[in-house]
Residue, then its C-alpha position, 0 to 999 in steps of 0.5 A: m904076358t905078351y901077345v904073339i903073332t903066329q904063322s897065319c899072319c896075313n900082313d893085313a896090318a889091321c892090328v897096327p892102328a889098334c895097338p895103343v903103343n905102336c909095338i907091332h912092326p913093320t907098319p905099312d909106312e916102314p921100309d921093311y913092310a913090303t918084304a917082311e915075312m910077317l908082322y911082329i910084336d915087340p915083347d918089351s913094348c906090349i902092354d897086354c891090352g889085347a886090342c890087336v887080338d880083336a883087330c886081327p882078321v885071320n885069328a893069328i894073334s894069341a897070348d904067349y901063355d895060350l900058344p900050343d906047343q907047335l907055335l911056341r917058337f913064334t915067341d922067339l921069332n917075334a922077339a928075334y925081329f926086335r933084336d935085329p939091329a935093323h929093326q930097333g929105334y921104332p917110336s914108342s907111340p904111333p903117329r897121329s893120322q891126319a884125316r883128309r879134308w874134302d874141299g872144293d866145289r865137286t859135289e857129284p858122287l865119285r863113280v869108280a869101277i874096279v875090275g877083279s874081286g880078289p884082295a887088292a880089289c876089295y881093299a881098294a873098294e873098302e878104302l874108297l867106300t869109307q871116305r869121310g865127307l865124300t860120296v863114292e859109288v863103287d861097281m866091281f866086275e868079276r869074270l867068274m861067278t865067284p869073288w875073292g880071287l886068290v883067297r878062294f883059288g890060291v890059298a891052300p885048302d888046309h890053311a883055313t884061317t888064312k881064308q878068313a880074310s874073305d870075312a872082311f871082304a864080305r863086309t865091304m860088299q855090304r856097304k852102301n853104294f857098292r854093287l857086284f857084277l859077276g861073270v863079266e869079262i872086260g874084252t868079252h862082255l864089256t870093253h874098257d871104253d864101256l867103263a872109261g865112259r861111264y865112270h870117273a876112274v877105273i881100277y884094274a886089280v885082276g891079279a896074275m893067274t899065268d905062270r912064268r916058264l923055265g925055258i928049258p928042253g922038255e918043259d912041255l912033256p906030259g907030266s910037266h905042269s905049272a904049280t899055278e895049274l895044280v893049285a887052281w885045280y885042287n882049289g876048284h877053279p872052274d877053268f882048271a877043273d878038267r885038268t888031270f895029273d899022273f900021280s902013278g909015280e912015287r917022286a915029284v919034283v917042284i922047281g922053285n922054293g917059295n910058299v906056293a912050292l911048299d903048298v904044292a909039296r904038302i898037298l901032294l903028300s898030305d893024309v887024304e883023310a885030313l884033306r877031307r875036312t877042308d874045302i879042297a875040290d872033290h875031284a882033287l880028293e878023288a885023284l890024291s886018294a889014289s896017288n902013289v907020290r911019296e916023295v916031293l923034291v923042292v928045288g931052289r937055285r940059291g942057298p938056304a939063307q935065300a930060300a923064298f918060302t917064309t919061316p912060318e910056312l916052313w914051320g907049318l910044314d914041319d908041323t904036319g907029321l910029314g918027313l922033312r929033310v935036306s941034302a947034307d952037301e947043300v945045307e951049310l951056309d956058304p962063305v959068300t953068303r956069310a961075307v955079304m949078309p951083315d947083321e941086319h939080315a939076321m932073320a934070314m940067318i934064323k931061317a937058314a939055321h932052322i933049315s940046317a937043323l933038319p935031318t939029312e937022312g932017314p926013311t919016312d913014309r912021305t917026305v919033303i926033301l929041300r934041295f938047294l944050289r940047284s937049277p933045272v937044265e932039261i926035263v927028260g922022258d920018252g913021251a912023258v916025264s921021267g926025270v929032270r937034269l939039275v945043275r949045281n950052282d955056285l954063289v958069287p957076290d952081286d952089286g946089290r950086296g946079295v948073291t947070284a947063282i952061277a952054274t957049274d959043270d956038275v949035273e945030276l939026273v933026278e928020276c921022277g914022274l912029275v915036274f911042277r914049275s913054281v918060279g912065279y906068276r905073271g899077269r895077262r894083257v888087258e884088252g885096250l890097255p898098255f902092257d909090260d911084257d917083261r914084267g907081266t904087269l900094267p905099266n904104272l907110276d904109283g898106281r896110275v897106268v901110264d902109256p909106255d911111249t909117252a910115260q904119261p898117265v892114261p887118264g882115269v885108269y889105275t891099277a892095284g895088286w899083282i897086276k900092278r907090282g908083280p906077284s909079291g907079298v901075301i894077301g895083306t900086303n895088297k892092302k897098303d898097295a890098294v890104299d896107295t892107288v886109291r890115294v892117288l886116284l883121290d888126288d886126281w879127283v880133287a885136282g879135277t882131272l877125272r871126268a865121265d862122259s856119260a851118266q848112263d848106269l852101266a847096269e843097263l848093259l847087264p840087266d840080268n846079272p845076278g850080282l851079290a845075291g847070286w854069289k850069296a846063293i852060291d855061298h849058301y849052297e856050298r856051305a850047306a853042302g859042306r856041313e853035311q860032311a863036316r867041311p867048311r864048304m864043298k865048292v861047285v867047280d862047273h861054270e854052268a852049275l855056278r850060273e844056274l845057282a846064281a840065276g836061281a837067286l835072281s829069279t826069286t828076287 
């Protein structure tokens, strides 16, 4: 018997140190970790101890004999990873971790402010608060009245196991020397200087909540939206609760083919009765129950081997009961791809083979159609979206041993009533800090924010997560990212370069902040409301209502 990692893997890598024989890869210290679709268990090395099962925060690991039929193919996927020539020769036992020694004469507590409360922020807090022999005090500042960021507002409502990552974050927030401040926006309620003057270090982990644009005519027509907007709307983000979408047409087109694109397609077509068992926002349930959308095209500019969605996400879509088809003239692996993809890209070839095996025709009630080798050149409509023009691409080799899409003269018009662009997230400028407009990130070196004019670190200012590296990876990918940032911060602390001008408690500037007690009151209310309808929670989506719930907790203390 062996254990198998399945589609809900969050790449947190908590299972890696739990394994006594180092059979789970890639580990955070291995090159493929940053780009891996998920983690994998080597069936030839697994000793059936089950330690990884207890360590997994999202219940993604099961014994091979215990897998339901729809997950059996993950047994082959895990084994295939280790058959790949690029994934062989791993050591049979994990390297010993070297505990850090805290020497020197600095006995005062290290005070750190973390801006943001999503995965990267929480992983950074956990790493700081669990240092041995060093006292660290962490204050976390969240703009909204609810924490968890991407977990609450980005993970699809029907991916309940993935949302369980927040259980670990909740434990972090119970640790000694941790405080949470809700409804505090840097630049509005506090300035960066307020933080920098009172803390030895400030970590910005504010994510990337805006979207990249297509830059084509018609992009601003009614009916053309960002996937970011739709995802936040159906997940109950209070900034987006008042959005409206016209679901009267039968076809929608999603530009981009990452995991978010598949989420959008799946939610648009899902059985509303199934969604009623999730934490989807009530306004989204009402709107989707009246939707006429029956077909969603998911459009990628390159071929099936370069599809941005992960194989587990595709399989998850395949298991929903929705129709899933590909265009017959786009599914064959092109000779350029075959020529530039050596054996170590076997995992991409597995994905391409699965896509190629999908039906190319056949009527179904609700269908997702995967389109490849297509890019949008114009969104058309007289006052509202009525279609999108797609140009066919050819693939040519690039200098990085990959392929680049080059437009041809072959253009088609796809009629539709909705277009969602899902071509990437980007971060927002943080007042008082340098910003990289091209990448939508804070300019940094290994997590130290740097002044782009001098290339020198801004003293005491750090970054983690998507605002640090751009929107890549999944929830757990932020763990190594945050740990790496904390390590350089601690190096600077030991070197004596971190100073705080004032020991004044910043809480004095926020005397009525409900903090963690306020979030617990909101959480309790949502869960209780959800239980009445057999749902995990019913989200409160109004800013003022959230503030009132949190303030109620403050008044009872």
